[in-house]
C-alpha positions as CSV (number, residue, x, y, z in Angstrom):
1,M,21.9,106.6,14.0
2,M,24.5,106.9,11.3
3,P,23.5,108.2,7.8
4,D,23.3,105.5,4.9
5,S,26.4,106.0,2.9
6,A,24.7,104.5,-0.1
7,F,21.9,107.0,0.1
8,N,21.7,109.0,-3.0
9,P,18.3,110.5,-4.2
10,F,19.7,111.6,-7.4
11,A,21.0,108.3,-8.7
12,L,19.3,106.9,-11.9
13,R,20.6,103.2,-11.4
14,G,18.1,100.8,-13.0
15,K,16.2,103.5,-15.0
16,T,15.9,103.4,-18.7
17,L,15.9,106.6,-20.1
18,L,15.1,107.9,-24.0
19,I,17.3,111.0,-24.9
20,T,16.2,112.6,-28.3
21,G,18.7,114.8,-29.8
22,S,21.5,113.1,-28.1
23,S,24.1,113.2,-31.0
24,A,25.5,116.8,-30.0
25,G,25.0,119.8,-27.6
26,I,23.0,119.7,-24.5
27,G,21.4,116.2,-25.5
28,K,24.9,114.8,-25.7
29,G,25.6,116.3,-22.3
30,I,22.5,114.9,-20.8
31,A,23.3,111.3,-22.2
32,F,27.0,111.5,-20.7
33,A,25.5,112.8,-17.2
34,C,22.7,110.0,-16.9
35,S,25.2,107.5,-17.9
36,Q,27.4,108.5,-15.0
37,M,24.6,108.3,-12.6
38,G,23.9,104.7,-13.5
39,A,21.0,105.0,-16.3
40,N,20.8,102.8,-19.3
41,V,20.5,105.4,-22.1
42,I,18.8,105.1,-25.3
43,L,20.4,107.5,-27.7
44,T,18.4,108.8,-30.7
45,G,19.0,111.4,-33.5
46,R,19.3,111.7,-37.2
47,N,23.1,111.3,-37.5
48,E,24.2,107.7,-37.0
49,G,28.0,108.7,-36.9
50,R,27.7,111.2,-34.1
51,L,25.4,109.0,-32.1
52,N,27.9,105.9,-32.1
53,E,30.6,108.4,-31.0
54,V,28.7,109.4,-28.1
55,Y,27.7,105.8,-27.4
56,G,31.4,104.9,-27.4
57,R,32.0,107.5,-24.5
58,L,29.1,106.7,-22.3
59,W,29.9,105.2,-18.9
60,G,28.8,101.6,-18.0
61,D,26.8,99.0,-20.0
62,G,23.2,98.6,-21.1
63,H,23.3,101.6,-23.5
64,H,21.8,101.4,-27.2
65,V,21.6,103.8,-30.3
66,A,18.4,104.2,-32.1
67,V,18.8,106.2,-35.4
68,A,15.5,108.1,-36.2
69,D,14.3,111.3,-38.0
70,L,11.5,112.2,-35.5
71,T,10.0,114.5,-38.2
72,V,9.4,111.4,-40.4
73,E,6.3,109.4,-39.4
74,S,7.5,106.1,-40.2
75,D,10.9,106.6,-38.1
76,L,9.3,107.8,-35.2
77,Q,6.8,104.9,-35.2
78,R,9.7,102.2,-36.1
79,L,11.7,103.9,-32.8
80,V,8.6,103.5,-30.7
81,V,8.0,99.9,-31.5
82,S,11.9,99.1,-30.5
83,L,11.8,100.7,-27.2
84,P,11.7,98.8,-23.8
85,P,9.5,100.4,-21.2
86,L,10.9,104.1,-20.0
87,D,11.5,105.4,-16.8
88,G,12.1,108.6,-18.4
89,V,12.3,110.7,-21.7
90,V,14.4,113.9,-22.3
91,F,13.0,115.7,-25.4
92,C,16.0,117.7,-26.5
93,A,16.0,117.7,-30.2
94,G,15.9,121.2,-31.8
95,I,17.0,123.5,-34.3
96,G,17.4,127.4,-34.2
97,Q,17.0,129.7,-37.4
98,R,16.8,133.5,-37.1
99,Q,14.7,135.5,-39.5
100,L,13.3,138.9,-39.2
101,C,9.2,138.6,-38.8
102,K,8.6,140.5,-42.4
103,F,10.5,137.9,-44.1
104,I,9.3,134.6,-42.6
105,T,7.8,132.1,-45.1
106,A,5.7,129.1,-44.5
107,S,8.9,126.9,-44.9
108,D,10.3,128.9,-42.3
109,V,7.7,128.2,-39.6
110,D,7.3,124.4,-40.7
111,S,11.1,123.7,-40.3
112,V,11.4,125.0,-37.0
113,M,8.0,124.0,-35.4
114,D,8.1,120.6,-37.1
115,V,11.4,119.8,-35.2
116,N,11.0,122.0,-32.0
117,F,7.2,121.4,-31.5
118,K,5.4,118.7,-33.5
119,S,8.1,115.8,-33.4
120,H,8.2,116.1,-29.5
121,V,4.2,115.9,-29.3
122,L,3.9,113.2,-31.7
123,L,6.6,111.2,-30.1
124,Q,5.0,111.7,-26.7
125,A,1.6,110.5,-28.1
126,E,2.9,107.5,-29.9
127,L,4.9,106.4,-26.6
128,L,1.7,106.6,-24.5
129,R,-0.5,104.9,-27.1
130,A,2.2,102.2,-27.2
131,K,2.4,102.0,-23.3
132,K,6.0,102.4,-23.5
133,V,6.2,104.8,-20.7
134,K,5.9,103.5,-17.0
135,N,3.9,104.7,-14.2
136,S,5.9,107.0,-12.0
137,A,8.2,108.0,-15.0
138,S,9.5,111.5,-15.9
139,M,9.3,113.6,-18.9
140,V,11.8,116.4,-19.5
141,Y,11.3,119.1,-22.1
142,I,14.2,121.1,-22.9
143,A,12.6,124.7,-23.9
144,S,14.3,128.0,-23.5
145,R,14.3,131.3,-21.8
146,A,13.6,132.4,-25.5
147,A,10.0,131.8,-24.9
148,S,9.7,134.8,-22.6
149,S,12.8,136.9,-23.5
150,P,12.3,138.4,-27.1
151,S,15.0,139.2,-29.3
152,I,15.1,140.2,-32.9
153,G,15.0,137.7,-35.4
154,N,14.1,134.9,-33.1
155,A,10.4,135.0,-33.2
156,I,9.6,131.5,-34.7
157,Y,12.3,129.8,-32.3
158,S,10.8,131.4,-29.3
159,A,7.3,130.6,-30.5
160,S,8.2,126.9,-30.6
161,K,9.5,126.9,-27.4
162,G,6.7,128.8,-25.7
163,A,4.5,126.2,-27.4
164,I,6.3,123.5,-25.8
165,I,6.1,124.8,-22.5
166,S,2.3,125.4,-22.8
167,Y,1.8,121.7,-24.2
168,A,4.0,120.4,-21.2
169,K,2.0,122.0,-18.5
170,C,-1.2,120.6,-19.8
171,L,0.3,117.1,-20.4
172,S,1.3,117.0,-16.8
173,L,-2.2,117.4,-15.6
174,E,-3.2,114.6,-17.8
175,L,-0.5,112.1,-16.7
176,A,-0.7,112.9,-12.9
177,S,-3.0,110.1,-12.1
178,R,-0.2,107.8,-13.3
179,K,2.2,109.6,-11.2
180,I,4.2,110.6,-14.6
181,R,5.8,113.8,-14.0
182,V,6.3,116.6,-16.7
183,N,8.6,119.5,-16.4
184,C,10.5,122.0,-18.6
185,I,14.0,123.2,-18.3
186,C,14.4,126.8,-19.7
187,P,18.3,127.6,-20.2
188,A,19.6,131.2,-21.4
189,M,22.6,131.1,-23.5
190,V,24.5,127.6,-23.3
191,W,27.5,127.1,-25.3
192,T,26.7,124.7,-28.1
193,D,27.0,124.8,-31.9
194,L,23.3,126.2,-32.0
195,I,24.7,129.8,-30.7
196,L,27.7,129.7,-32.6
197,K,25.6,129.5,-35.7
198,G,23.5,132.3,-34.5
199,G,25.3,134.9,-36.5
200,L,27.6,136.5,-33.8
201,T,31.2,135.3,-33.6
202,K,32.7,133.6,-30.6
203,D,34.5,136.6,-29.8
204,D,31.3,138.6,-29.7
205,L,29.7,135.8,-27.5
206,E,32.4,135.6,-25.1
207,K,32.1,139.5,-24.4
208,A,28.5,139.2,-24.1
209,Q,28.3,136.6,-21.5
210,L,30.1,139.0,-19.1
211,Q,26.5,140.7,-18.8
212,Y,25.3,137.7,-16.8
213,P,25.7,137.8,-13.2
214,L,27.6,134.9,-13.0
215,K,29.7,136.2,-15.8
216,R,29.5,133.2,-18.2
217,Y,27.0,131.4,-20.5
218,G,26.0,127.8,-19.4
219,T,27.5,124.6,-20.4
220,P,25.5,121.3,-21.5
221,E,26.6,119.9,-18.0
222,D,24.9,122.6,-16.3
223,V,21.6,121.7,-18.0
224,A,22.4,118.0,-17.4
225,N,22.9,118.4,-13.7
226,L,19.4,119.9,-13.5
227,A,18.0,117.2,-15.8
228,I,19.3,114.5,-13.6
229,Y,17.2,116.2,-10.7
230,L,14.2,115.9,-12.8
231,L,14.5,112.4,-13.9
232,S,15.5,111.2,-10.5
233,D,13.3,110.4,-7.5
234,A,14.4,113.4,-5.8
235,S,11.9,115.5,-7.8
236,S,9.0,113.1,-7.2
237,W,6.7,115.9,-6.0
238,M,7.5,118.3,-8.9
239,T,5.5,118.3,-12.0
240,G,4.0,121.2,-14.2
241,T,6.9,123.3,-13.7
242,C,9.3,125.4,-15.8
243,V,12.6,125.9,-14.4
244,D,14.8,128.8,-15.8
245,L,18.5,128.4,-15.7
246,T,20.2,131.4,-16.5
247,G,23.2,132.2,-14.6
248,G,21.3,135.2,-13.1
249,G,20.4,136.7,-16.4
250,E,16.9,137.9,-17.4
């Protein structure tokens, strides 16, 4: 018997996906890749201009832009009300902030945790209460290797990513009866604006990436390819996991 030339377990055709933080960086890369795989992509973030720029470069039709600040309760609720039933959600919105532990203030903790942890938790809860997530859907959280790979000045960011990993593992158990899968991606260093604002020069970063066994940092496209797998039916027996994506680095 000849193989079916149309068989593609990674295809996203007909799936409607919400991608937070999709105006830049990893979120933007995931949005592009998912549109190429046939998904209907809903972009959300705070910057309308950048979201519209991403929207204009997506493949195919059926995409939408929904401007929202997920740390603002009214924005979050308005977003959820506007959404159709979803086949997948990628929680990618995030910020970084470096501060030595002895100088951390309450506002430092709030500013990072509100975006990297609290907004994702509250969005997920609101989506479920509003019955916006289909059975057999997939939720993907973009965490970070920073959760288990400490570095000086990165304590709050690392803690926020560790919190989301723990949360996602619990959520996967609660949603298993509906065949909704919940997984995390934990990238190491990825070339985005986030690392370029971390205090090191591009020259420093280009030298540092040579310490990785594969001799380079990741790209948003590298993360997007793994996200496609987790959003697709190819990963239908995968939930509660945290996948490291590190170029061989620790």
